[in-house]
C-alpha positions as CSV (number, residue, x, y, z in Angstrom):
1,X,-104.4,-64.0,212.8
2,X,-100.7,-62.9,213.3
3,X,-99.8,-64.3,209.9
4,X,-102.8,-62.7,208.2
5,X,-101.8,-59.3,209.7
6,X,-98.1,-59.8,208.6
7,X,-97.1,-59.4,212.3
8,X,-94.3,-61.3,214.0
9,X,-94.5,-61.3,217.8
10,X,-90.7,-61.4,218.1
11,X,-90.7,-57.9,216.6
12,X,-94.1,-56.6,217.5
13,X,-94.2,-57.6,221.2
14,X,-96.7,-55.0,222.4
15,X,-99.9,-54.7,220.2
16,X,-102.6,-52.2,220.9
17,X,-106.1,-52.5,219.5
18,X,-108.2,-49.5,218.6
19,X,-111.5,-48.7,216.8
20,X,-114.7,-50.6,217.2
21,X,-116.5,-53.8,216.2
22,X,-114.4,-56.7,217.6
23,X,-111.3,-55.5,219.5
24,X,-111.8,-57.8,222.5
25,X,-112.5,-60.9,220.4
26,X,-109.5,-60.2,218.2
27,X,-107.2,-59.5,221.2
28,X,-108.1,-62.9,222.7
29,X,-107.8,-64.7,219.4
30,X,-104.3,-63.3,219.0
31,X,-103.4,-64.1,222.6
32,X,-104.5,-67.7,222.1
33,X,-102.4,-68.1,219.0
34,X,-99.3,-66.8,220.7
35,X,-100.0,-68.8,223.9
36,X,-100.6,-72.0,221.9
37,X,-97.3,-71.5,220.1
38,X,-95.5,-71.5,223.5
39,X,-95.3,-67.7,224.1
40,X,-96.0,-66.1,227.4
41,X,-98.7,-63.5,227.2
42,X,-100.0,-60.5,229.2
43,X,-103.5,-59.1,228.5
44,X,-104.0,-55.5,229.7
45,X,-105.6,-52.2,228.8
46,X,-104.9,-48.5,228.7
47,X,-108.6,-47.8,229.0
48,X,-111.0,-50.4,230.3
49,X,-111.8,-54.1,229.6
50,X,-113.9,-56.9,230.9
51,X,-111.7,-59.5,232.6
52,X,-111.6,-63.0,231.2
53,X,-113.0,-65.4,233.8
54,X,-110.5,-68.2,233.2
55,X,-107.3,-66.1,233.0
56,X,-105.3,-65.3,236.1
57,X,-105.7,-61.6,237.1
58,X,-103.1,-59.6,239.0
59,X,-103.0,-56.0,240.2
60,X,-99.3,-56.3,240.9
61,X,-97.2,-55.2,237.9
62,X,-93.9,-55.1,239.7
63,X,-91.5,-56.8,237.3
64,X,-90.1,-59.3,239.7
65,X,-93.5,-60.6,240.9
66,X,-95.1,-60.3,237.5
67,X,-92.2,-62.3,235.9
68,X,-92.7,-65.1,238.4
69,X,-96.5,-65.2,237.9
70,X,-96.1,-65.2,234.1
71,X,-93.6,-68.0,234.3
72,X,-96.1,-70.1,236.3
73,X,-99.3,-69.2,234.5
74,X,-98.0,-68.5,230.9
75,X,-100.9,-66.0,230.4
76,X,-102.0,-63.3,232.8
77,X,-104.3,-60.3,232.9
78,X,-102.8,-57.2,234.4
79,X,-105.3,-54.7,235.8
80,X,-107.5,-53.6,238.7
81,X,-111.2,-53.0,239.3
82,X,-111.5,-49.2,239.5
83,X,-115.2,-49.6,238.6
84,X,-117.5,-52.5,239.3
85,X,-117.7,-54.0,235.9
86,X,-114.4,-53.4,234.1
87,X,-110.6,-53.4,234.7
88,X,-108.3,-50.5,234.3
89,X,-104.7,-51.0,233.4
90,X,-101.8,-50.9,235.9
91,X,-98.1,-50.8,235.6
92,X,-95.8,-49.4,232.9
93,X,-96.0,-51.1,229.5
94,X,-92.2,-50.9,228.9
95,X,-91.6,-52.7,232.3
96,X,-94.3,-55.3,231.6
97,X,-92.6,-56.1,228.3
98,X,-89.5,-57.2,230.2
99,X,-91.5,-59.9,231.9
100,X,-93.3,-61.6,229.0
101,X,-93.0,-62.5,225.3
102,X,-96.2,-60.8,224.1
103,X,-98.4,-58.0,225.5
104,X,-101.9,-57.3,224.0
105,X,-103.9,-54.3,225.1
106,X,-107.1,-52.6,224.3
107,X,-106.4,-48.9,223.9
108,X,-109.8,-47.6,222.8
109,X,-113.6,-47.9,223.4
110,X,-116.5,-47.7,221.0
111,X,-119.6,-48.3,223.1
112,X,-120.4,-51.4,221.0
113,X,-120.4,-49.4,217.7
114,X,-118.7,-50.9,214.7
115,X,-116.9,-47.7,213.7
116,X,-115.5,-44.7,215.5
117,X,-113.3,-41.6,215.3
118,X,-111.4,-40.9,218.5
119,X,-111.9,-37.8,220.6
120,X,-109.1,-35.8,222.2
121,X,-107.1,-38.1,224.5
122,X,-108.1,-41.2,222.5
123,X,-106.7,-43.7,221.8
124,X,-104.3,-44.2,224.8
125,X,-101.1,-45.5,223.2
126,X,-98.5,-45.8,226.0
127,X,-94.8,-45.8,225.3
128,X,-93.6,-49.2,224.3
129,X,-96.4,-50.0,221.8
130,X,-94.9,-51.7,218.7
131,X,-98.0,-52.2,216.6
132,X,-101.5,-50.8,216.4
133,X,-104.5,-52.6,214.9
134,X,-107.5,-50.6,213.8
135,X,-110.7,-52.7,214.0
136,X,-114.0,-52.0,212.1
137,X,-117.2,-54.0,212.0
138,X,-118.5,-54.7,208.6
139,X,-122.1,-54.4,209.8
140,X,-121.5,-50.6,209.6
141,X,-121.6,-50.6,205.8
142,X,-125.0,-49.6,204.7
143,X,-126.0,-48.2,208.1
144,X,-126.4,-44.4,208.7
145,X,-123.5,-42.7,210.3
146,X,-125.8,-41.9,213.3
147,X,-126.6,-45.6,213.8
148,X,-123.2,-47.1,213.0
149,X,-120.6,-44.8,214.6
150,X,-119.3,-43.7,217.9
151,X,-118.3,-40.0,218.3
152,X,-120.9,-39.0,215.7
153,X,-119.8,-35.3,215.3
154,X,-116.2,-36.3,214.8
155,X,-117.1,-39.0,212.3
156,X,-119.1,-36.4,210.3
157,X,-116.2,-34.0,210.3
158,X,-113.7,-36.6,209.1
159,X,-116.0,-38.0,206.4
160,X,-117.5,-34.5,205.5
161,X,-120.9,-36.1,205.7
162,X,-124.2,-35.7,207.6
163,X,-125.5,-38.1,210.4
164,X,-128.2,-39.5,208.1
165,X,-125.8,-40.3,205.3
166,X,-125.1,-44.0,204.6
167,X,-121.7,-45.5,205.4
168,X,-119.8,-46.8,202.4
169,X,-116.8,-48.9,202.0
170,X,-114.8,-45.8,201.0
171,X,-115.9,-44.2,204.3
172,X,-114.5,-47.1,206.3
173,X,-111.2,-46.9,204.5
174,X,-111.0,-43.2,205.1
175,X,-111.5,-43.6,208.8
176,X,-109.1,-46.6,209.0
177,X,-106.4,-44.6,207.2
178,X,-106.9,-41.2,208.7
179,X,-104.6,-39.8,211.3
180,X,-107.7,-38.3,212.9
181,X,-109.3,-41.8,212.8
182,X,-108.0,-45.2,213.6
183,X,-104.4,-44.3,212.7
184,X,-104.4,-41.5,215.3
185,X,-101.2,-41.5,217.3
186,X,-99.5,-44.2,215.2
187,X,-95.9,-43.2,214.7
188,X,-93.5,-44.3,212.0
189,X,-91.8,-46.7,214.3
190,X,-95.1,-48.6,214.9
191,X,-96.6,-51.2,212.5
192,X,-100.2,-50.5,211.5
193,X,-102.7,-53.1,210.5
194,X,-106.5,-53.4,210.2
195,X,-109.0,-56.1,211.1
196,X,-112.3,-56.1,209.2
197,X,-114.6,-58.0,211.5
198,X,-118.2,-59.3,211.3
199,X,-117.8,-60.5,207.7
200,X,-120.5,-63.1,208.4
201,X,-122.8,-62.6,205.5
202,X,-122.0,-62.6,201.7
203,X,-122.6,-58.8,201.5
204,X,-120.4,-58.1,204.5
205,X,-117.7,-60.3,203.2
206,X,-117.8,-58.6,199.8
207,X,-117.5,-55.3,201.6
208,X,-114.6,-56.5,203.6
209,X,-112.8,-57.8,200.5
210,X,-113.3,-54.4,198.8
211,X,-112.0,-52.5,201.8
212,X,-109.0,-54.9,202.2
213,X,-108.1,-54.3,198.6
214,X,-108.2,-50.5,199.1
215,X,-106.1,-50.8,202.3
216,X,-103.6,-53.1,200.5
217,X,-103.2,-50.4,197.8
218,X,-102.1,-48.2,200.7
219,X,-99.6,-50.8,202.0
220,X,-101.8,-51.7,205.0
221,X,-102.3,-55.4,205.5
222,X,-105.8,-56.3,206.7
223,X,-107.4,-59.5,208.1
224,X,-111.0,-60.4,207.4
225,X,-112.7,-62.0,210.4
226,X,-115.9,-63.3,211.8
227,X,-116.3,-64.8,215.3
228,X,-118.9,-67.4,216.4
229,X,-121.2,-66.5,219.3
230,X,-119.0,-68.3,221.8
231,X,-115.9,-66.6,220.5
232,X,-117.3,-63.1,220.8
233,X,-115.7,-61.3,223.7
234,X,-113.0,-63.9,223.7
235,X,-114.3,-66.4,226.3
236,X,-114.1,-69.4,224.0
237,X,-110.4,-69.0,223.4
238,X,-109.4,-70.0,226.9
């Protein structure tokens, strides 16, 4: 995944995932690759995530204690339960980076929709983010905007379309490239990449390949992915 996205964890040590349609699965896939290569990894969020049941969880992001825990465990989730079902992030990203080789964080939510446009205050990209990955699910292509998108009104504004219009590959590219869409908040200092997920049928893979080519023409590397049922949500990676 890192190679497909043309990302080097030595340079892009804090990676934020935004958009919809596979952020969590992609985050854990990337975490597993870095961990398997001998890197120490922190998983966290600037919004909310489901905790991984087999990864050590800590609420204590104090650098001295986190550093010792990471050294022992090699991969740690940093967060606390501020609601019964999901974790919220804790600590300062720039301090967490001093304790670990790689930090991966979810910075956006899409309510299980494959495509979204962020509202005001979204995504949450804290200081210290080196790279942003915009994720889109290929099952959105051919769906209506109403059925396939989160933040319906904002999507219609960006695409200049109506809720009942069909989502095209060009629409996906427009949202992934827009500074009102998945690229919102990405500065010149940050790397920007895309993941085209759920390419699990011939039609979806063809759509992903078409989108990837359009992104490449804009100098945006993209990885085409599909996750097996056990991999979805990241549980099979650890």
